[in-house]
Legacy VTK file of the C-alpha trace (Angstrom):
# vtk DataFile Version 3.0
C-alpha trace
ASCII
DATASET POLYDATA
POINTS 274 float
-7.645 -32.827 -50.857
-5.215 -34.046 -52.585
-4.988 -34.192 -56.677
-4.168 -37.754 -58.183
-0.285 -38.151 -58.957
1.023 -36.865 -62.497
0.565 -40.779 -63.456
-3.382 -41.214 -62.815
-3.637 -38.071 -64.442
-1.734 -39.576 -67.634
-4.003 -42.696 -67.668
-7.285 -40.778 -67.211
-6.121 -38.790 -70.010
-5.312 -41.547 -72.248
-8.768 -43.076 -71.592
-10.584 -40.220 -72.125
-8.254 -39.760 -75.740
-9.729 -43.122 -77.025
-13.533 -42.868 -76.490
-13.272 -39.841 -79.281
-13.474 -35.949 -79.109
-17.602 -36.185 -79.257
-17.462 -37.602 -75.548
-15.137 -34.842 -74.279
-17.644 -32.687 -71.649
-15.006 -29.973 -70.800
-14.747 -28.748 -74.401
-17.461 -27.918 -76.482
-17.954 -28.209 -80.322
-16.331 -24.749 -80.938
-13.702 -25.419 -79.646
-12.909 -28.599 -81.081
-13.667 -26.979 -84.388
-11.176 -24.104 -83.400
-8.360 -26.944 -82.905
-9.347 -28.709 -86.389
-9.072 -25.159 -87.754
-5.363 -24.833 -86.962
-4.468 -28.414 -87.959
-4.411 -30.422 -84.249
-5.912 -33.530 -84.029
-9.204 -33.747 -82.291
-7.892 -36.352 -79.671
-4.347 -34.518 -79.004
-6.468 -31.362 -78.399
-8.600 -32.887 -75.847
-5.689 -34.352 -74.147
-4.141 -30.830 -74.270
-7.143 -29.472 -73.141
-7.525 -31.640 -70.466
-3.772 -31.486 -69.099
-4.241 -27.676 -68.861
-7.284 -28.121 -66.748
-5.078 -30.441 -64.343
-2.653 -28.175 -64.053
-4.486 -25.183 -63.205
-6.599 -27.618 -60.734
-3.090 -28.322 -59.249
-1.921 -25.236 -58.556
-5.551 -24.103 -57.096
-4.891 -27.335 -54.980
-1.037 -25.959 -53.706
-2.721 -22.163 -53.353
-5.119 -23.619 -50.979
-2.637 -25.813 -49.009
-0.959 -22.923 -48.612
-3.518 -20.757 -47.754
-4.640 -23.151 -45.009
-1.135 -23.428 -43.398
-1.227 -19.726 -43.189
-4.458 -20.064 -41.218
-3.196 -22.326 -38.757
-0.241 -20.158 -38.303
-2.650 -17.570 -37.355
-4.721 -19.470 -35.298
-1.767 -20.405 -33.408
-0.703 -16.973 -32.662
-4.165 -15.933 -31.664
-4.038 -19.486 -28.817
-0.517 -18.343 -27.972
-2.073 -14.342 -27.178
-4.944 -15.734 -25.216
-2.499 -17.776 -22.995
-0.568 -14.489 -22.747
-3.572 -12.666 -21.527
-4.811 -15.454 -19.288
-1.514 -15.377 -17.554
-1.469 -11.690 -17.098
-5.217 -11.568 -15.497
-4.034 -14.318 -13.156
-1.191 -12.495 -12.045
-2.967 -9.115 -12.194
-5.881 -10.932 -9.878
-3.137 -12.498 -7.929
-1.898 -8.579 -7.342
-5.323 -6.933 -6.750
-5.572 -9.524 -3.703
-2.245 -9.156 -2.264
-2.840 -5.296 -2.012
-6.292 -5.918 -0.354
-4.820 -8.160 2.171
-1.676 -5.581 2.310
-4.357 -3.026 3.154
-6.718 -4.579 5.625
-3.086 -5.238 7.444
-2.751 -1.766 7.375
-5.997 -0.937 8.659
-5.252 -3.399 11.868
-2.055 -2.049 12.700
-3.611 1.442 12.291
-6.853 0.221 14.430
-3.998 -1.592 16.829
-2.259 1.988 17.220
-4.867 4.281 18.140
-6.486 1.447 20.459
-2.474 1.450 21.716
-2.585 5.373 21.959
-6.401 5.585 23.675
-4.961 3.284 26.060
-1.343 3.115 27.239
-0.209 1.105 30.170
-3.736 0.151 31.525
-4.438 3.864 31.523
-7.689 5.163 29.679
-7.147 8.447 28.119
-9.849 10.968 27.994
-9.823 14.144 26.126
-9.655 17.445 28.286
-12.900 19.224 27.372
-12.876 22.091 30.871
-11.457 25.328 30.507
-10.283 24.426 34.446
-7.542 22.258 33.519
-5.976 24.336 30.612
-2.025 23.507 31.157
0.435 26.544 31.991
3.990 26.054 31.816
5.646 25.714 35.538
9.066 27.212 36.457
11.605 24.241 37.209
15.462 26.123 37.723
17.970 25.037 35.420
15.739 23.611 32.729
13.941 25.189 30.020
9.979 24.302 30.150
7.867 26.502 26.836
4.151 26.294 26.388
3.530 24.672 22.514
-0.100 25.297 22.235
-2.130 23.081 24.584
1.058 21.282 25.372
3.649 21.985 27.963
7.328 20.981 26.753
9.946 20.477 29.357
13.505 20.257 28.080
15.749 17.751 30.030
19.633 18.386 28.700
21.284 14.763 28.078
24.677 16.066 29.019
23.512 16.664 32.461
22.133 13.081 32.530
24.027 10.698 30.998
27.737 9.448 30.015
28.364 10.859 27.059
26.609 8.696 24.086
25.119 5.791 26.778
22.252 5.395 28.924
23.857 5.423 32.121
22.826 8.211 34.388
25.490 10.136 36.191
25.449 11.556 39.818
23.937 14.919 39.195
21.167 13.421 36.856
18.828 12.254 40.321
18.544 15.481 41.832
17.515 17.288 38.361
15.051 14.300 38.084
13.591 14.469 41.667
12.522 17.634 41.109
10.855 17.314 38.023
9.311 14.462 39.512
8.310 16.602 42.076
6.897 19.157 39.804
4.625 16.798 37.489
2.908 15.220 40.909
2.188 18.993 42.152
1.248 20.311 38.941
0.246 17.906 36.148
-0.610 14.806 38.571
-2.930 13.016 35.799
-2.097 14.481 32.819
-0.836 11.939 29.803
3.087 12.514 29.604
5.090 11.471 26.541
9.188 10.616 27.299
10.779 11.562 23.895
14.327 10.514 23.493
16.517 13.162 21.050
19.671 13.023 19.788
22.027 15.279 17.583
22.925 14.362 13.962
26.392 12.391 14.501
26.332 8.903 14.463
26.084 6.723 17.839
28.958 4.983 19.206
29.160 1.643 20.852
27.292 -0.035 17.783
23.420 1.395 18.561
21.976 3.705 16.353
20.491 6.976 17.400
17.206 5.698 17.596
18.508 2.815 20.028
20.078 5.341 22.254
17.278 7.980 22.045
15.182 4.841 23.356
17.724 3.853 25.856
17.808 6.950 27.479
13.650 7.803 27.210
13.019 4.137 29.259
15.714 5.203 31.836
14.076 8.169 32.642
10.878 6.691 32.929
12.603 4.123 35.083
13.478 6.728 37.411
10.278 8.511 37.134
8.203 5.157 38.131
10.466 3.020 40.438
12.452 5.745 42.426
10.006 8.689 42.682
6.675 6.561 42.736
4.685 8.244 39.795
1.812 5.999 37.995
3.871 4.564 35.148
0.361 4.161 33.101
0.821 8.168 32.995
3.709 7.922 30.758
4.510 6.604 27.175
7.951 6.351 25.473
9.190 7.112 22.119
12.224 7.344 20.137
12.896 10.517 17.949
16.613 10.104 17.694
18.063 12.869 15.229
14.502 13.505 13.414
13.762 16.548 15.415
16.453 19.361 15.800
15.771 22.470 18.182
18.442 23.888 16.050
21.397 23.176 13.503
24.119 20.173 13.717
26.761 22.632 12.520
27.970 23.720 15.783
28.691 22.504 18.912
25.957 24.000 21.148
23.749 23.197 18.615
24.884 19.433 19.141
24.500 20.076 22.660
21.046 21.590 22.439
19.956 18.894 20.514
20.561 15.859 22.851
17.849 15.759 25.583
14.790 14.130 26.754
11.640 16.062 26.158
8.610 15.769 28.345
5.901 16.561 26.573
2.273 17.469 28.838
-0.945 17.226 26.973
-4.138 18.155 28.209
-5.844 15.043 28.263
-6.311 13.080 31.871
-5.498 9.084 32.398
-7.355 7.271 34.711
-5.629 4.449 36.102
-7.638 0.722 36.274
LINES 1 275
274 0 1 2 3 4 5 6 7 8 9 10 11 12 13 14 15 16 17 18 19 20 21 22 23 24 25 26 27 28 29 30 31 32 33 34 35 36 37 38 39 40 41 42 43 44 45 46 47 48 49 50 51 52 53 54 55 56 57 58 59 60 61 62 63 64 65 66 67 68 69 70 71 72 73 74 75 76 77 78 79 80 81 82 83 84 85 86 87 88 89 90 91 92 93 94 95 96 97 98 99 100 101 102 103 104 105 106 107 108 109 110 111 112 113 114 115 116 117 118 119 120 121 122 123 124 125 126 127 128 129 130 131 132 133 134 135 136 137 138 139 140 141 142 143 144 145 146 147 148 149 150 151 152 153 154 155 156 157 158 159 160 161 162 163 164 165 166 167 168 169 170 171 172 173 174 175 176 177 178 179 180 181 182 183 184 185 186 187 188 189 190 191 192 193 194 195 196 197 198 199 200 201 202 203 204 205 206 207 208 209 210 211 212 213 214 215 216 217 218 219 220 221 222 223 224 225 226 227 228 229 230 231 232 233 234 235 236 237 238 239 240 241 242 243 244 245 246 247 248 249 250 251 252 253 254 255 256 257 258 259 260 261 262 263 264 265 266 267 268 269 270 271 272 273
């Protein structure tokens, strides 16, 4: 609400002044008497009083406008805060959705890995619960064979199987692998066997990583067992450990040589080819 301009007020005051003191609705007889005692003309006193009241109303009007502007500013701040909260809630909801999708994807991968661990190469793995088939380490001349709980580990030094830093089999590898394949067929004909490639801690040469070299060497042994020695492919699975599981420190040449190996891990589980 806007009050009349000052010119309008003067017109109003002049009109009121001409009507006489007795018609002033804003001054009591006591106020008029007080002005008369001070020698102030009653009409001038009336105009003075009306101007005073108009000034007070104008100040109140300005205060109201200031409060209204402040209230509008506060409303705008609240609206901006609400918009920001809505945006943050939307982002949080999207993150929760992404997390749920990632969780479902991990569960799917886990189920797939579990199925792969249970069924490899068309073979179904059956847990060994019979005491009659407890594994025992065999003796293979020139190789380390050790009992590891329920497992049997056969270590094949890669320096005796491959050209340095490659997956290329050397001539001395074939009699070693033939002998190992013969022992597997005789002692572990239905056992699940992992072929793990291991390297030392030195960087691989030829542009390959240690894991790639370990995988290639493990696959070369797998090919020899299944093609040359006719062992069932469903009995084996291949893994690359790279330099993650050293047998000893890589600080010495002897230690690095011992860590460069292909390990055959014989499990107590049996496989049935399908």
